[in-house]
VMD Tcl script that builds the backbone (N, CA, C; Angstrom):
set m [mol new atoms 345]
animate dup $m
set s [atomselect $m all]
$s set {name element resname resid chain x y z} {
  {N N VAL 1 A -56.234 60.479 47.542}
  {CA C VAL 1 A -55.446 59.812 46.516}
  {C C VAL 1 A -55.617 58.303 46.687}
  {N N LEU 2 A -55.936 57.638 45.608}
  {CA C LEU 2 A -56.113 56.194 45.661}
  {C C LEU 2 A -54.769 55.490 45.665}
  {N N PRO 3 A -54.696 54.311 46.226}
  {CA C PRO 3 A -53.442 53.563 46.181}
  {C C PRO 3 A -53.141 53.159 44.741}
  {N N PRO 4 A -51.880 52.911 44.423}
  {CA C PRO 4 A -51.541 52.504 43.061}
  {C C PRO 4 A -52.157 51.147 42.728}
  {N N PRO 5 A -52.379 50.880 41.439}
  {CA C PRO 5 A -52.924 49.588 41.046}
  {C C PRO 5 A -51.943 48.460 41.352}
  {N N PRO 6 A -52.415 47.220 41.385}
  {CA C PRO 6 A -51.517 46.098 41.643}
  {C C PRO 6 A -50.365 46.080 40.637}
  {N N GLY 7 A -49.167 45.823 41.119}
  {CA C GLY 7 A -47.993 45.781 40.253}
  {C C GLY 7 A -47.381 47.142 40.010}
  {N N ALA 8 A -47.825 48.155 40.737}
  {CA C ALA 8 A -47.286 49.502 40.569}
  {C C ALA 8 A -46.800 49.997 41.933}
  {N N GLU 9 A -45.918 50.972 41.882}
  {CA C GLU 9 A -45.390 51.553 43.106}
  {C C GLU 9 A -45.570 53.060 43.029}
  {N N ALA 10 A -46.071 53.675 44.083}
  {CA C ALA 10 A -46.316 55.114 44.083}
  {C C ALA 10 A -45.243 55.820 44.899}
  {N N PHE 11 A -44.872 56.985 44.406}
  {CA C PHE 11 A -43.923 57.849 45.090}
  {C C PHE 11 A -44.600 59.194 45.264}
  {N N GLY 12 A -44.885 59.614 46.492}
  {CA C GLY 12 A -45.525 60.907 46.714}
  {C C GLY 12 A -44.488 61.954 47.056}
  {N N LYS 13 A -44.451 63.042 46.274}
  {CA C LYS 13 A -43.511 64.121 46.557}
  {C C LYS 13 A -44.203 65.264 47.266}
  {N N ALA 14 A -45.514 65.337 47.144}
  {CA C ALA 14 A -46.315 66.334 47.843}
  {C C ALA 14 A -47.720 65.761 47.951}
  {N N ALA 15 A -48.519 66.339 48.808}
  {CA C ALA 15 A -49.861 65.811 49.025}
  {C C ALA 15 A -50.695 65.797 47.747}
  {N N THR 16 A -50.399 66.684 46.812}
  {CA C THR 16 A -51.195 66.767 45.590}
  {C C THR 16 A -50.452 66.247 44.367}
  {N N THR 17 A -49.332 65.599 44.558}
  {CA C THR 17 A -48.556 65.038 43.450}
  {C C THR 17 A -48.403 63.549 43.678}
  {N N THR 18 A -48.678 62.772 42.624}
  {CA C THR 18 A -48.531 61.333 42.731}
  {C C THR 18 A -47.741 60.825 41.535}
  {N N LEU 19 A -46.771 59.993 41.796}
  {CA C LEU 19 A -45.986 59.351 40.748}
  {C C LEU 19 A -46.164 57.853 40.904}
  {N N ILE 20 A -46.645 57.205 39.855}
  {CA C ILE 20 A -46.859 55.763 39.881}
  {C C ILE 20 A -45.932 55.115 38.874}
  {N N ALA 21 A -45.182 54.119 39.313}
  {CA C ALA 21 A -44.286 53.351 38.441}
  {C C ALA 21 A -44.933 51.991 38.213}
  {N N PHE 22 A -45.214 51.677 36.959}
  {CA C PHE 22 A -45.830 50.403 36.616}
  {C C PHE 22 A -44.756 49.366 36.305}
  {N N VAL 23 A -45.085 48.101 36.498}
  {CA C VAL 23 A -44.108 47.038 36.292}
  {C C VAL 23 A -43.657 46.931 34.835}
  {N N ASN 24 A -44.441 47.430 33.888}
  {CA C ASN 24 A -44.046 47.380 32.480}
  {C C ASN 24 A -43.118 48.526 32.091}
  {N N GLY 25 A -42.742 49.366 33.066}
  {CA C GLY 25 A -41.837 50.477 32.802}
  {C C GLY 25 A -42.541 51.798 32.560}
  {N N ASP 26 A -43.862 51.789 32.470}
  {CA C ASP 26 A -44.614 53.027 32.296}
  {C C ASP 26 A -44.612 53.820 33.598}
  {N N TYR 27 A -44.831 55.134 33.460}
  {CA C TYR 27 A -44.948 56.013 34.614}
  {C C TYR 27 A -46.123 56.950 34.421}
  {N N LYS 28 A -46.806 57.233 35.514}
  {CA C LYS 28 A -47.899 58.197 35.512}
  {C C LYS 28 A -47.618 59.193 36.623}
  {N N HIS 29 A -47.643 60.474 36.259}
  {CA C HIS 29 A -47.365 61.522 37.228}
  {C C HIS 29 A -48.530 62.507 37.206}
  {N N GLN 30 A -49.223 62.621 38.324}
  {CA C GLN 30 A -50.310 63.564 38.447}
  {C C GLN 30 A -49.788 64.814 39.140}
  {N N LEU 31 A -49.917 65.947 38.457}
  {CA C LEU 31 A -49.384 67.217 38.952}
  {C C LEU 31 A -50.442 67.996 39.724}
  {N N PRO 32 A -50.013 68.885 40.606}
  {CA C PRO 32 A -50.946 69.642 41.441}
  {C C PRO 32 A -51.998 70.420 40.648}
  {N N GLY 33 A -51.671 70.949 39.494}
  {CA C GLY 33 A -52.617 71.750 38.726}
  {C C GLY 33 A -53.648 70.946 37.962}
  {N N GLY 34 A -53.554 69.615 38.023}
  {CA C GLY 34 A -54.521 68.782 37.339}
  {C C GLY 34 A -54.011 68.121 36.067}
  {N N THR 35 A -52.808 68.459 35.639}
  {CA C THR 35 A -52.224 67.822 34.459}
  {C C THR 35 A -51.708 66.438 34.833}
  {N N THR 36 A -51.908 65.481 33.943}
  {CA C THR 36 A -51.370 64.139 34.124}
  {C C THR 36 A -50.362 63.868 33.027}
  {N N GLU 37 A -49.174 63.428 33.408}
  {CA C GLU 37 A -48.135 63.023 32.459}
  {C C GLU 37 A -48.054 61.501 32.499}
  {N N TYR 38 A -48.119 60.875 31.336}
  {CA C TYR 38 A -48.009 59.416 31.276}
  {C C TYR 38 A -46.924 59.085 30.269}
  {N N TYR 39 A -45.997 58.228 30.677}
  {CA C TYR 39 A -44.912 57.810 29.801}
  {C C TYR 39 A -45.108 56.343 29.436}
  {N N TYR 40 A -45.250 56.073 28.133}
  {CA C TYR 40 A -45.372 54.707 27.621}
  {C C TYR 40 A -43.961 54.205 27.301}
  {N N ALA 41 A -43.405 53.395 28.182}
  {CA C ALA 41 A -42.010 52.971 28.068}
  {C C ALA 41 A -41.731 52.171 26.800}
  {N N GLU 42 A -42.644 51.269 26.432}
  {CA C GLU 42 A -42.393 50.387 25.291}
  {C C GLU 42 A -42.190 51.163 23.996}
  {N N VAL 43 A -42.888 52.279 23.838}
  {CA C VAL 43 A -42.786 53.050 22.596}
  {C C VAL 43 A -42.115 54.407 22.803}
  {N N GLY 44 A -41.705 54.726 24.043}
  {CA C GLY 44 A -40.991 55.966 24.315}
  {C C GLY 44 A -41.812 57.218 24.057}
  {N N THR 45 A -43.100 57.155 24.342}
  {CA C THR 45 A -44.015 58.260 24.038}
  {C C THR 45 A -44.597 58.858 25.315}
  {N N TRP 46 A -44.648 60.185 25.354}
  {CA C TRP 46 A -45.292 60.910 26.446}
  {C C TRP 46 A -46.708 61.269 26.046}
  {N N HIS 47 A -47.633 61.217 26.997}
  {CA C HIS 47 A -49.026 61.607 26.796}
  {C C HIS 47 A -49.417 62.486 27.969}
  {N N LEU 48 A -49.676 63.755 27.690}
  {CA C LEU 48 A -50.109 64.687 28.725}
  {C C LEU 48 A -51.592 64.945 28.564}
  {N N THR 49 A -52.315 64.915 29.665}
  {CA C THR 49 A -53.715 65.299 29.667}
  {C C THR 49 A -53.831 66.526 30.553}
  {N N GLN 50 A -54.284 67.625 29.962}
  {CA C GLN 50 A -54.385 68.886 30.684}
  {C C GLN 50 A -55.797 69.068 31.233}
  {N N PRO 51 A -55.963 69.885 32.270}
  {CA C PRO 51 A -57.274 70.078 32.888}
  {C C PRO 51 A -58.349 70.570 31.906}
  {N N ASP 52 A -57.940 71.285 30.864}
  {CA C ASP 52 A -58.910 71.802 29.893}
  {C C ASP 52 A -59.297 70.769 28.841}
  {N N GLY 53 A -58.785 69.538 28.979}
  {CA C GLY 53 A -59.138 68.468 28.053}
  {C C GLY 53 A -58.196 68.294 26.883}
  {N N VAL 54 A -57.228 69.187 26.725}
  {CA C VAL 54 A -56.253 69.051 25.648}
  {C C VAL 54 A -55.304 67.905 25.998}
  {N N GLU 55 A -55.067 67.039 25.016}
  {CA C GLU 55 A -54.120 65.940 25.186}
  {C C GLU 55 A -52.943 66.194 24.247}
  {N N VAL 56 A -51.742 66.106 24.789}
  {CA C VAL 56 A -50.534 66.355 24.003}
  {C C VAL 56 A -49.691 65.092 24.006}
  {N N PHE 57 A -49.227 64.710 22.809}
  {CA C PHE 57 A -48.400 63.520 22.632}
  {C C PHE 57 A -47.032 63.942 22.126}
  {N N TYR 58 A -45.990 63.365 22.695}
  {CA C TYR 58 A -44.608 63.593 22.262}
  {C C TYR 58 A -44.026 62.245 21.858}
  {N N PHE 59 A -43.680 62.127 20.582}
  {CA C PHE 59 A -43.178 60.872 20.040}
  {C C PHE 59 A -41.657 60.878 19.996}
  {N N PRO 60 A -41.021 59.694 20.020}
  {CA C PRO 60 A -39.551 59.625 19.997}
  {C C PRO 60 A -38.942 60.286 18.757}
  {N N SER 61 A -39.693 60.361 17.681}
  {CA C SER 61 A -39.197 60.977 16.438}
  {C C SER 61 A -39.016 62.478 16.576}
  {N N GLY 62 A -39.599 63.072 17.633}
  {CA C GLY 62 A -39.575 64.518 17.800}
  {C C GLY 62 A -40.890 65.165 17.404}
  {N N GLN 63 A -41.809 64.399 16.843}
  {CA C GLN 63 A -43.123 64.929 16.482}
  {C C GLN 63 A -43.945 65.140 17.745}
  {N N ALA 64 A -44.711 66.231 17.759}
  {CA C ALA 64 A -45.620 66.522 18.863}
  {C C ALA 64 A -47.006 66.783 18.286}
  {N N GLU 65 A -48.025 66.340 19.004}
  {CA C GLU 65 A -49.408 66.548 18.573}
  {C C GLU 65 A -50.233 67.002 19.760}
  {N N ALA 66 A -51.113 67.962 19.517}
  {CA C ALA 66 A -52.095 68.383 20.517}
  {C C ALA 66 A -53.471 68.041 19.976}
  {N N HIS 67 A -54.245 67.311 20.761}
  {CA C HIS 67 A -55.612 66.931 20.391}
  {C C HIS 67 A -56.562 67.714 21.299}
  {N N HIS 68 A -57.361 68.582 20.687}
  {CA C HIS 68 A -58.255 69.460 21.433}
  {C C HIS 68 A -59.649 68.850 21.555}
  {N N PRO 69 A -60.386 69.189 22.616}
  {CA C PRO 69 A -61.746 68.664 22.783}
  {C C PRO 69 A -62.654 68.961 21.583}
  {N N SER 70 A -62.379 70.023 20.847}
  {CA C SER 70 A -63.182 70.390 19.683}
  {C C SER 70 A -62.986 69.439 18.512}
  {N N GLY 71 A -61.937 68.593 18.600}
  {CA C GLY 71 A -61.614 67.694 17.499}
  {C C GLY 71 A -60.432 68.170 16.680}
  {N N LEU 72 A -60.011 69.419 16.869}
  {CA C LEU 72 A -58.838 69.941 16.163}
  {C C LEU 72 A -57.592 69.212 16.633}
  {N N LYS 73 A -56.747 68.845 15.689}
  {CA C LYS 73 A -55.434 68.279 16.012}
  {C C LYS 73 A -54.374 69.206 15.440}
  {N N GLU 74 A -53.385 69.508 16.256}
  {CA C GLU 74 A -52.252 70.314 15.825}
  {C C GLU 74 A -51.040 69.390 15.804}
  {N N ILE 75 A -50.277 69.451 14.730}
  {CA C ILE 75 A -49.116 68.572 14.584}
  {C C ILE 75 A -47.893 69.432 14.317}
  {N N LEU 76 A -46.851 69.219 15.095}
  {CA C LEU 76 A -45.571 69.885 14.890}
  {C C LEU 76 A -44.553 68.797 14.568}
  {N N PHE 77 A -44.032 68.841 13.345}
  {CA C PHE 77 A -43.093 67.828 12.886}
  {C C PHE 77 A -41.671 68.171 13.328}
  {N N PRO 78 A -40.786 67.175 13.386}
  {CA C PRO 78 A -39.416 67.421 13.831}
  {C C PRO 78 A -38.674 68.462 12.998}
  {N N ASP 79 A -39.042 68.602 11.720}
  {CA C ASP 79 A -38.355 69.578 10.852}
  {C C ASP 79 A -38.926 70.984 11.000}
  {N N GLY 80 A -39.906 71.172 11.899}
  {CA C GLY 80 A -40.487 72.489 12.130}
  {C C GLY 80 A -41.756 72.743 11.339}
  {N N ALA 81 A -42.098 71.869 10.400}
  {CA C ALA 81 A -43.351 72.017 9.662}
  {C C ALA 81 A -44.516 71.816 10.616}
  {N N ALA 82 A -45.644 72.454 10.307}
  {CA C ALA 82 A -46.800 72.395 11.196}
  {C C ALA 82 A -48.061 72.160 10.378}
  {N N ARG 83 A -49.039 71.515 11.014}
  {CA C ARG 83 A -50.278 71.174 10.319}
  {C C ARG 83 A -51.436 71.188 11.305}
  {N N HIS 84 A -52.591 71.596 10.798}
  {CA C HIS 84 A -53.852 71.462 11.519}
  {C C HIS 84 A -54.665 70.381 10.845}
  {N N ALA 85 A -55.356 69.563 11.618}
  {CA C ALA 85 A -56.311 68.586 11.106}
  {C C ALA 85 A -57.611 68.837 11.858}
  {N N THR 86 A -58.674 69.114 11.099}
  {CA C THR 86 A -59.953 69.417 11.730}
  {C C THR 86 A -60.689 68.138 12.084}
  {N N ALA 87 A -61.745 68.276 12.857}
  {CA C ALA 87 A -62.528 67.118 13.296}
  {C C ALA 87 A -63.118 66.346 12.121}
  {N N ASP 88 A -63.363 67.031 11.004}
  {CA C ASP 88 A -63.931 66.349 9.834}
  {C C ASP 88 A -62.863 65.805 8.889}
  {N N GLY 89 A -61.592 65.835 9.327}
  {CA C GLY 89 A -60.520 65.199 8.568}
  {C C GLY 89 A -59.787 66.080 7.580}
  {N N VAL 90 A -60.152 67.343 7.490}
  {CA C VAL 90 A -59.463 68.258 6.578}
  {C C VAL 90 A -58.126 68.666 7.196}
  {N N GLU 91 A -57.060 68.525 6.427}
  {CA C GLU 91 A -55.724 68.898 6.902}
  {C C GLU 91 A -55.192 70.049 6.070}
  {N N HIS 92 A -54.496 70.961 6.731}
  {CA C HIS 92 A -53.817 72.026 6.003}
  {C C HIS 92 A -52.574 72.454 6.764}
  {N N ASP 93 A -51.566 72.822 5.999}
  {CA C ASP 93 A -50.317 73.277 6.584}
  {C C ASP 93 A -50.516 74.670 7.169}
  {N N VAL 94 A -49.855 74.931 8.281}
  {CA C VAL 94 A -49.894 76.230 8.941}
  {C C VAL 94 A -48.469 76.612 9.305}
  {N N LEU 95 A -48.284 77.851 9.670}
  {CA C LEU 95 A -46.985 78.289 10.163}
  {C C LEU 95 A -46.866 77.924 11.645}
  {N N PRO 96 A -45.669 77.604 12.102}
  {CA C PRO 96 A -45.522 77.193 13.506}
  {C C PRO 96 A -46.092 78.192 14.514}
  {N N HIS 97 A -46.028 79.484 14.203}
  {CA C HIS 97 A -46.557 80.465 15.161}
  {C C HIS 97 A -48.083 80.406 15.257}
  {N N GLN 98 A -48.743 79.668 14.355}
  {CA C GLN 98 A -50.193 79.525 14.400}
  {C C GLN 98 A -50.635 78.363 15.299}
  {N N LEU 99 A -49.683 77.639 15.843}
  {CA C LEU 99 A -49.996 76.530 16.748}
  {C C LEU 99 A -50.182 77.046 18.165}
  {N N SER 100 A -50.947 76.317 18.940}
  {CA C SER 100 A -51.142 76.689 20.343}
  {C C SER 100 A -49.866 76.415 21.132}
  {N N LEU 101 A -49.782 77.024 22.279}
  {CA C LEU 101 A -48.634 76.823 23.160}
  {C C LEU 101 A -48.533 75.360 23.600}
  {N N ALA 102 A -49.670 74.683 23.699}
  {CA C ALA 102 A -49.689 73.291 24.173}
  {C C ALA 102 A -48.757 72.401 23.363}
  {N N VAL 103 A -48.774 72.518 22.053}
  {CA C VAL 103 A -47.987 71.625 21.196}
  {C C VAL 103 A -46.538 72.110 21.038}
  {N N LYS 104 A -46.277 73.358 21.398}
  {CA C LYS 104 A -44.926 73.908 21.234}
  {C C LYS 104 A -44.057 73.749 22.477}
  {N N GLN 105 A -44.641 73.271 23.570}
  {CA C GLN 105 A -43.873 73.064 24.793}
  {C C GLN 105 A -42.936 71.864 24.629}
  {N N PRO 106 A -41.785 71.887 25.284}
  {CA C PRO 106 A -40.912 70.703 25.231}
  {C C PRO 106 A -41.560 69.538 25.976}
  {N N PRO 107 A -41.172 68.316 25.623}
  {CA C PRO 107 A -41.743 67.164 26.328}
  {C C PRO 107 A -41.320 67.161 27.795}
  {N N PRO 108 A -42.088 66.493 28.634}
  {CA C PRO 108 A -41.720 66.395 30.052}
  {C C PRO 108 A -40.389 65.670 30.210}
  {N N GLN 109 A -39.785 65.886 31.335}
  {CA C GLN 109 A -38.562 65.171 31.681}
  {C C GLN 109 A -38.920 64.095 32.698}
  {N N PRO 110 A -38.252 62.953 32.624}
  {CA C PRO 110 A -38.550 61.890 33.597}
  {C C PRO 110 A -38.340 62.392 35.028}
  {N N ARG 111 A -39.362 62.301 35.832}
  {CA C ARG 111 A -39.295 62.761 37.227}
  {C C ARG 111 A -38.925 61.626 38.166}
  {N N TRP 112 A -38.870 60.422 37.644}
  {CA C TRP 112 A -38.599 59.267 38.492}
  {C C TRP 112 A -37.106 58.979 38.589}
  {N N GLN 113 A -36.308 59.594 37.719}
  {CA C GLN 113 A -34.871 59.348 37.783}
  {C C GLN 113 A -34.340 59.983 39.045}
  {N N GLY 114 A -33.648 59.230 39.823}
  {CA C GLY 114 A -33.114 59.716 41.081}
  {C C GLY 114 A -34.123 59.680 42.217}
  {N N SER 115 A -35.310 59.096 41.945}
  {CA C SER 115 A -36.339 59.008 43.008}
  {C C SER 115 A -35.968 57.952 44.000}
}
mol reanalyze $m
mol bondsrecalc $m
mol representation Tube
mol addrep $m
């Protein structure tokens, strides 16, 4: 595990878990399974990068998006509406049960509170 970048502080909870607190209020948490959780404090947005290359974003509005390596984007809106956007820009509405589990998971919880 590399040391945290300048201006950041790392908190290790296990040999394979690293939590980095940046001076701008952002946090990066690397999980044992290879998933990375990043919290952008200024905009209140979570960004998860999974080992399979899927990136999931959780916005303060309640919207969630999964961006797949294939270029497919899945969007789950706060009102429960769902949409697919293909790599070539075609968008179509889908039923929520047609979304992958990645975009339907709840956002991460701050792990640094009480650290």
